[in-house]
DRENFILUM-523419 format. One record per residue: chain; residue number from 1; y, z, x of N, C-alpha, C in turn. Coordinates in pm, 1 decimal, decimal comma. Example, Ala and Ser with C-alpha at 12.3 -4.5 7.8 and 13.67 -1.06 7.14 Angstrom:
[node A; 1; [-569,0; 780,0; 1319,0]; [-450,0; 780,0; 1230,0]; [-330,0; 780,0; 1320,0]]
[node A; 2; [-225,0; 708,0; 1285,0]; [-106,0; 714,0; 1367,0]; [3,0; 787,0; 1290,0]]
This chain:
[node A; 1; [-1455,4; -95,9; -337,7]; [-1512,8; -54,7; -214,3]; [-1442,8; 76,3; -164,6]]
[node A; 2; [-1529,4; 159,4; -133,6]; [-1456,2; 296,5; -83,9]; [-1461,5; 284,6; 61,8]]
[node A; 3; [-1388,6; 392,0; 126,7]; [-1367,1; 396,7; 267,6]; [-1484,3; 389,1; 348,0]]
[node A; 4; [-1593,6; 443,1; 323,2]; [-1721,1; 423,6; 400,4]; [-1761,6; 288,0; 409,6]]
[node A; 5; [-1767,1; 235,6; 296,1]; [-1811,0; 88,9; 300,0]; [-1706,6; 3,5; 359,4]]
[node A; 6; [-1586,0; 15,0; 354,5]; [-1491,2; -60,3; 436,8]; [-1509,6; -53,9; 579,0]]
[node A; 7; [-1536,3; 84,8; 626,2]; [-1564,5; 108,3; 767,4]; [-1682,9; 43,0; 825,1]]
[node A; 8; [-1784,0; 43,6; 746,2]; [-1913,1; -21,4; 774,6]; [-1910,0; -171,0; 786,0]]
[node A; 9; [-1826,0; -235,4; 675,7]; [-1797,2; -377,4; 682,0]; [-1736,1; -412,3; 812,3]]
[node A; 10; [-1623,0; -353,4; 841,0]; [-1545,3; -383,8; 962,1]; [-1637,9; -364,8; 1092,5]]
[node A; 11; [-1708,7; -254,4; 1082,6]; [-1789,5; -248,2; 1210,6]; [-1895,4; -366,4; 1213,8]]
[node A; 12; [-1950,7; -400,7; 1120,6]; [-2054,2; -514,6; 1132,8]; [-1970,8; -650,9; 1158,6]]
[node A; 13; [-1855,8; -660,7; 1105,1]; [-1795,3; -771,3; 1147,0]; [-1751,9; -784,7; 1313,6]]
[node A; 14; [-1708,3; -669,9; 1335,4]; [-1647,6; -669,5; 1494,6]; [-1756,5; -636,1; 1590,7]]
[node A; 15; [-1870,1; -589,3; 1544,3]; [-1978,1; -551,1; 1644,3]; [-1956,4; -424,5; 1698,0]]
[node A; 16; [-1873,7; -334,0; 1655,4]; [-1839,3; -202,1; 1720,6]; [-1903,6; -90,6; 1633,6]]
[node A; 17; [-1913,1; 35,5; 1683,6]; [-1962,0; 137,3; 1617,8]; [-1864,9; 187,9; 1517,2]]
[node A; 18; [-1947,3; 234,6; 1403,4]; [-1855,8; 280,4; 1288,7]; [-1754,0; 392,4; 1318,2]]
[node A; 19; [-1808,6; 468,5; 1424,1]; [-1699,4; 593,9; 1472,5]; [-1566,7; 541,2; 1528,5]]
[node A; 20; [-1596,9; 431,9; 1613,1]; [-1501,4; 351,3; 1673,8]; [-1383,5; 305,4; 1572,0]]
[node A; 21; [-1450,0; 240,4; 1464,8]; [-1376,4; 160,4; 1370,1]; [-1302,9; 262,3; 1275,4]]
[node A; 22; [-1366,6; 383,3; 1265,5]; [-1307,8; 480,5; 1172,5]; [-1190,9; 532,8; 1263,8]]
[node A; 23; [-1203,7; 564,0; 1391,0]; [-1069,3; 601,8; 1480,5]; [-972,9; 512,4; 1465,3]]
[node A; 24; [-998,5; 385,3; 1480,4]; [-904,0; 274,2; 1470,9]; [-824,6; 266,2; 1350,3]]
[node A; 25; [-897,8; 290,2; 1246,3]; [-841,0; 274,1; 1112,7]; [-767,1; 412,8; 1094,7]]
[node A; 26; [-804,3; 525,0; 1131,6]; [-715,6; 633,0; 1120,4]; [-585,3; 628,2; 1193,3]]
[node A; 27; [-598,8; 575,3; 1318,3]; [-469,2; 556,6; 1419,3]; [-374,9; 448,4; 1334,4]]
[node A; 28; [-437,2; 360,8; 1282,9]; [-346,2; 258,6; 1223,1]; [-269,0; 323,7; 1093,5]]
[node A; 29; [-349,2; 407,3; 1025,3]; [-281,1; 472,4; 894,9]; [-172,1; 560,0; 942,5]]
[node A; 30; [-192,7; 643,5; 1047,0]; [-92,5; 733,7; 1108,3]; [30,8; 648,6; 1155,9]]
[node A; 31; [-0,9; 549,5; 1243,6]; [118,5; 468,9; 1269,9]; [205,0; 429,8; 1150,3]]
[node A; 32; [137,8; 371,6; 1058,4]; [198,7; 329,8; 933,3]; [283,7; 434,4; 871,4]]
[node A; 33; [218,4; 560,0; 861,8]; [274,9; 666,8; 801,6]; [405,6; 708,3; 877,7]]
[node A; 34; [403,5; 700,2; 1018,7]; [520,5; 719,4; 1095,7]; [648,2; 627,0; 1071,8]]
[node A; 35; [601,9; 498,9; 1054,7]; [702,5; 397,8; 1032,2]; [761,8; 430,7; 886,5]]
[node A; 36; [677,8; 458,9; 790,8]; [742,8; 487,8; 658,5]; [824,4; 617,6; 674,0]]
[node A; 37; [776,1; 709,3; 740,1]; [885,0; 839,7; 748,1]; [1005,3; 810,7; 808,8]]
[node A; 38; [1007,5; 700,1; 886,9]; [1146,5; 646,3; 963,0]; [1234,0; 567,5; 864,6]]
[node A; 39; [1163,6; 532,4; 749,7]; [1234,3; 440,0; 669,8]; [1205,0; 276,2; 704,9]]
[node A; 40; [1107,0; 239,8; 786,9]; [1089,2; 123,3; 816,7]; [990,7; 44,7; 724,7]]
[node A; 41; [1009,9; -74,7; 720,9]; [893,9; -166,2; 651,1]; [787,2; -211,4; 742,0]]
[node A; 42; [691,5; -243,2; 684,5]; [563,5; -303,2; 779,2]; [539,9; -425,8; 716,2]]
[node A; 43; [536,9; -534,7; 818,8]; [504,0; -679,5; 779,7]; [355,2; -724,0; 852,8]]
[node A; 44; [264,1; -740,7; 786,4]; [118,5; -785,2; 852,7]; [109,8; -926,3; 824,2]]
[node A; 45; [92,4; -995,1; 936,1]; [81,8; -1145,1; 902,6]; [-45,1; -1181,6; 821,9]]
[node A; 46; [-15,8; -1283,4; 743,0]; [-123,6; -1340,4; 644,6]; [-180,1; -1225,8; 553,8]]
[node A; 47; [-105,8; -1120,4; 547,7]; [-161,1; -992,0; 460,3]; [-48,8; -962,6; 349,1]]
[node A; 48; [64,2; -920,5; 404,2]; [181,3; -875,8; 316,4]; [263,2; -773,1; 380,7]]
[node A; 49; [354,6; -728,1; 308,2]; [449,9; -633,8; 343,5]; [460,8; -514,9; 270,2]]
[node A; 50; [451,8; -391,7; 340,9]; [470,6; -275,8; 270,8]; [615,4; -232,1; 313,2]]
[node A; 51; [696,3; -210,7; 191,1]; [817,9; -183,8; 195,2]; [861,6; -46,2; 110,7]]
[node A; 52; [960,0; 8,8; 171,4]; [1016,9; 125,3; 108,6]; [1141,0; 79,5; 12,0]]
[node A; 53; [1116,0; 118,0; -121,5]; [1232,4; 96,2; -233,0]; [1273,9; 205,2; -275,9]]
[node A; 54; [1412,4; 215,8; -293,7]; [1490,7; 311,0; -354,8]; [1489,3; 310,9; -514,6]]
[node A; 55; [1436,6; 410,6; -585,1]; [1446,3; 382,2; -720,8]; [1575,3; 468,7; -760,6]]
[node A; 56; [1649,8; 423,3; -831,1]; [1773,6; 475,9; -882,4]; [1768,5; 581,8; -994,6]]
[node A; 57; [1889,3; 676,2; -985,6]; [1866,7; 782,8; -1066,1]; [1867,6; 725,4; -1220,0]]
[node A; 58; [1805,9; 784,3; -1301,7]; [1787,5; 740,2; -1439,7]; [1780,6; 850,9; -1540,4]]
[node A; 59; [1798,6; 827,5; -1675,3]; [1779,3; 921,6; -1785,1]; [1651,9; 895,4; -1853,0]]
[node A; 60; [1573,4; 994,9; -1854,8]; [1444,5; 996,3; -1931,0]; [1441,6; 1056,8; -2065,2]]
[node A; 61; [1370,0; 1018,4; -2153,6]; [1373,6; 1079,2; -2283,5]; [1233,5; 1140,4; -2312,6]]
[node A; 62; [1224,0; 1263,9; -2328,8]; [1076,9; 1326,8; -2347,1]; [1042,4; 1267,6; -2490,9]]
[node A; 63; [932,1; 1202,2; -2516,9]; [903,2; 1160,6; -2651,3]; [866,7; 1249,6; -2763,5]]
[node A; 64; [826,0; 1362,2; -2723,6]; [792,9; 1495,2; -2814,5]; [904,1; 1555,6; -2860,4]]
[node A; 65; [990,7; 1592,2; -2767,9]; [1099,9; 1678,1; -2821,0]; [1227,1; 1604,0; -2819,0]]
[node A; 66; [1234,8; 1469,1; -2764,5]; [1357,0; 1396,6; -2772,1]; [1467,0; 1450,4; -2674,4]]
[node A; 67; [1444,4; 1527,2; -2584,0]; [1526,8; 1580,5; -2494,4]; [1540,7; 1504,7; -2373,9]]
[node A; 68; [1673,2; 1471,8; -2350,3]; [1729,3; 1382,1; -2230,7]; [1713,7; 1449,2; -2088,8]]
[node A; 69; [1651,4; 1396,6; -2005,5]; [1648,4; 1462,2; -1867,3]; [1684,0; 1341,2; -1754,0]]
[node A; 70; [1753,0; 1386,8; -1648,1]; [1797,3; 1309,8; -1551,6]; [1689,0; 1325,9; -1436,7]]
[node A; 71; [1646,3; 1201,7; -1413,9]; [1548,5; 1179,8; -1299,0]; [1610,8; 1132,6; -1173,2]]
[node A; 72; [1602,3; 1227,4; -1071,1]; [1670,1; 1200,9; -943,0]; [1628,7; 1070,2; -869,9]]
[node A; 73; [1715,6; 1013,7; -782,7]; [1657,2; 888,4; -715,7]; [1548,3; 936,7; -608,7]]
[node A; 74; [1476,5; 829,1; -589,0]; [1358,9; 863,7; -486,0]; [1320,5; 726,9; -421,7]]
[node A; 75; [1244,0; 755,7; -314,0]; [1186,3; 643,4; -235,1]; [1039,9; 619,3; -284,9]]
[node A; 76; [1014,8; 503,8; -297,6]; [862,1; 462,4; -340,9]; [813,0; 353,9; -244,9]]
[node A; 77; [678,4; 343,9; -229,0]; [619,8; 256,7; -131,7]; [574,5; 146,7; -226,3]]
[node A; 78; [612,8; 20,0; -183,5]; [567,7; -98,8; -260,2]; [494,8; -202,3; -166,3]]
[node A; 79; [406,9; -277,3; -206,7]; [321,7; -382,3; -142,9]; [363,0; -499,6; -201,6]]
[node A; 80; [386,4; -594,5; -129,0]; [419,4; -750,5; -156,0]; [320,2; -823,8; -103,1]]
[node A; 81; [211,1; -872,8; -151,0]; [122,1; -968,3; -78,4]; [165,2; -1094,9; -31,8]]
[node A; 82; [93,5; -1135,9; 47,4]; [118,2; -1289,9; 106,7]; [125,5; -1398,8; -2,9]]
[node A; 83; [203,1; -1491,9; 2,7]; [209,2; -1585,5; -112,2]; [39,0; -1659,9; -128,2]]
[node A; 84; [-17,1; -1677,9; -9,2]; [-149,0; -1730,0; -24,2]; [-237,4; -1649,8; -99,4]]
[node A; 85; [-227,4; -1516,9; -87,0]; [-323,7; -1426,2; -167,4]; [-290,7; -1435,0; -300,7]]
[node A; 86; [-155,1; -1434,2; -354,3]; [-120,2; -1437,6; -471,4]; [-182,2; -1549,8; -538,5]]
[node A; 87; [-159,4; -1690,1; -477,9]; [-211,3; -1804,5; -535,8]; [-362,9; -1795,2; -548,5]]
[node A; 88; [-438,6; -1754,3; -449,4]; [-585,0; -1739,5; -467,9]; [-638,9; -1656,9; -581,9]]
[node A; 89; [-559,6; -1536,9; -591,5]; [-597,8; -1424,2; -699,4]; [-550,0; -1492,7; -843,2]]
[node A; 90; [-446,7; -1558,2; -840,9]; [-415,9; -1640,1; -973,8]; [-520,5; -1738,8; -1004,0]]
[node A; 91; [-564,8; -1819,0; -904,6]; [-672,2; -1915,3; -939,3]; [-791,4; -1863,6; -982,2]]
[node A; 92; [-833,7; -1746,0; -920,3]; [-962,2; -1692,8; -952,8]; [-957,3; -1634,8; -1097,0]]
[node A; 93; [-841,1; -1565,1; -1122,3]; [-815,0; -1522,6; -1262,4]; [-819,7; -1612,2; -1383,6]]
[node A; 94; [-798,9; -1739,6; -1331,1]; [-799,8; -1851,8; -1440,4]; [-928,4; -1920,4; -1461,4]]
[node A; 95; [-1017,1; -1891,2; -1369,7]; [-1156,9; -1944,4; -1386,2]; [-1233,8; -1886,4; -1501,1]]
């Protein structure tokens, strides 16, 4: 599902105009971005948790040259789904 399809689906479910839903979605993404820039995690009830994780410094080896390089530490964004979602996805995959 792309962004346009997602917005149209939300608009149909809520009974609002697509433009209003698009604005609310953009505002939500902007608010989430601000939280991530501050270093905060975001928990959405019955959905999951977006969290910033720090990847430690590590040594990487270039497979073609064999040269070793130091990769600096960095922050990455991770998503941890709600346990109910995990279970339903696992069950669907086993069918």
